[in-house]
C-alpha positions as CSV (number, residue, x, y, z in Angstrom):
1,M,-55.5,101.0,12.9
2,E,-52.0,101.3,11.4
3,Q,-51.7,97.5,11.2
4,V,-55.0,97.3,9.3
5,K,-53.7,99.8,6.7
6,K,-50.5,97.9,6.4
7,R,-52.4,94.6,5.8
8,L,-54.6,96.3,3.2
9,A,-51.5,97.6,1.4
10,N,-50.0,94.1,1.4
11,L,-53.3,92.7,0.1
12,L,-53.0,95.0,-2.9
13,A,-49.5,93.9,-3.7
14,V,-49.1,92.5,-7.2
15,K,-48.4,89.0,-5.9
16,S,-51.6,89.0,-3.9
17,I,-53.7,90.3,-6.8
18,V,-52.3,87.6,-9.0
19,T,-53.0,85.0,-6.4
20,V,-56.6,86.1,-5.9
21,I,-57.3,86.4,-9.7
22,L,-55.8,83.0,-10.3
23,T,-57.8,81.4,-7.6
24,A,-61.0,83.0,-8.9
25,V,-60.3,81.9,-12.5
26,F,-59.5,78.3,-11.5
27,A,-62.6,78.2,-9.2
28,Y,-64.8,79.4,-12.2
29,L,-63.2,76.9,-14.5
30,A,-63.7,74.1,-12.0
31,V,-67.4,75.0,-11.5
32,A,-67.9,75.3,-15.3
33,G,-66.4,71.8,-15.7
34,Q,-63.4,73.0,-17.7
35,V,-60.8,71.6,-15.3
36,T,-60.8,68.5,-13.3
37,T,-60.8,68.5,-9.5
38,E,-57.3,67.0,-9.5
39,Q,-56.0,69.8,-11.8
40,F,-57.6,72.5,-9.7
41,L,-56.3,71.1,-6.5
42,T,-52.7,70.8,-7.9
43,V,-52.6,74.4,-9.2
44,F,-54.3,75.8,-6.2
45,T,-52.0,74.0,-3.8
46,V,-48.9,75.3,-5.6
47,V,-50.2,78.9,-5.6
48,I,-51.2,78.9,-2.0
49,A,-48.0,77.2,-0.9
50,F,-45.9,79.7,-2.8
51,Y,-47.9,82.6,-1.4
52,F,-47.8,81.6,2.2
53,G,-44.2,80.3,1.8
54,T,-43.0,83.7,0.7
55,Q,-45.0,85.4,3.5
56,A,-43.4,83.1,6.1
57,E,-39.9,83.7,4.6
58,R,-40.4,87.4,4.6
59,K,-41.4,87.3,8.3
60,A,-38.5,85.1,9.2
61,A,-36.1,87.5,7.3
62,G,-37.6,90.5,9.1
63,G,-37.3,88.8,12.5
64,E,-33.6,88.1,11.9
65,A,-32.9,91.6,10.8
66,N,-34.6,93.0,13.9
67,G,-33.0,90.5,16.3
C-alpha cells in the first residue's frame, strides 16, 4: 500500500503533470489535424524519452547510493 501512495505522489510531480498535459495537447492537435503525424511523433518521442530517461537515471543513482 505504501508503494502505491509513493507512485501516486510521483505521478503528481510537476514533471509528470507537464508530460501528461503535453501528451494530451499534442494528441488533440494531431486528431484535429493541426499537427502532422511526423511532428507529433517527434515531440512525443522526445518527451517520453526524457521522462523515462530521468526515471531510469534516478533509479540508477538511488541504487548506487544504497549499494
